[in-house]
C-alpha positions, 0 to 999 in steps of 0.5 A, a space after each residue: 555495505 551497499 544499499 539499494 531499492 527496487 520499486 515493483 509499481 509505478 508511483 505517481 506523485 499525487 497517488 502515494 497512498 496504500 489505496 493505489 497499490 496491491 501487493 509488493 510495491 518496493 524493497 530495500 536491500 543491504 547485504 543479506 537483509 531487506 525491508 519489503 513494502 506490501 500493500 494489503 487489505 480490501 478496499 471498497 468505496 463509493 463516490 456518493 452516500 448512495 451511489 454504486 460501491 467499487 471494490 479492488 482494482 475497480 475502485 482504483 480504476 474508477 478513482 483514476 478516471 475521476 482524476 482523484 489523488 491522495 488529497 481527494 480520496 479522503 472525500 469519498 465514502 470508504 467502505 474498506 480500506 488497505 494499508 502498508 505492511 513492512 516485512 523485514 527479512 534478515 538472512 532469510 527469516 521473515 518478520 513483520 514490522 508489527 511483530 518487531 514493534 510488539 517485542 519492544 519494551 
C-alpha cells in the first residue's frame, strides 16, 4: 500500500512548534486511512512582563519580525498556547488521537 504526505503549511527548520501554525498543517495518506496534523487553540504572548499582548496571527507576525525561533519562543511571556492535534480517518470515520488513547487499556 502506497503512503504519501501532503504539507499544507510551509515549515521553517527552526519554527516547527505549534505556535507558528493554525489549522491543518499536514496529512499522511495510506489507502483509505489518513492522519491529519492540525494546530488548534488560542495563542497570545508578550515580549516583556509589562509589554503589549499580541494574539493569534499578530503574535506570530511579531515573533517572526523579532527573529524568534522555537528556541526563543519559550523565553516570551506566553498567555495562551495552542497545540497539535492528530485526527485519524479510517474509511471516512474520524477520531481524534486523544479518543484512541483514552480507549487503550
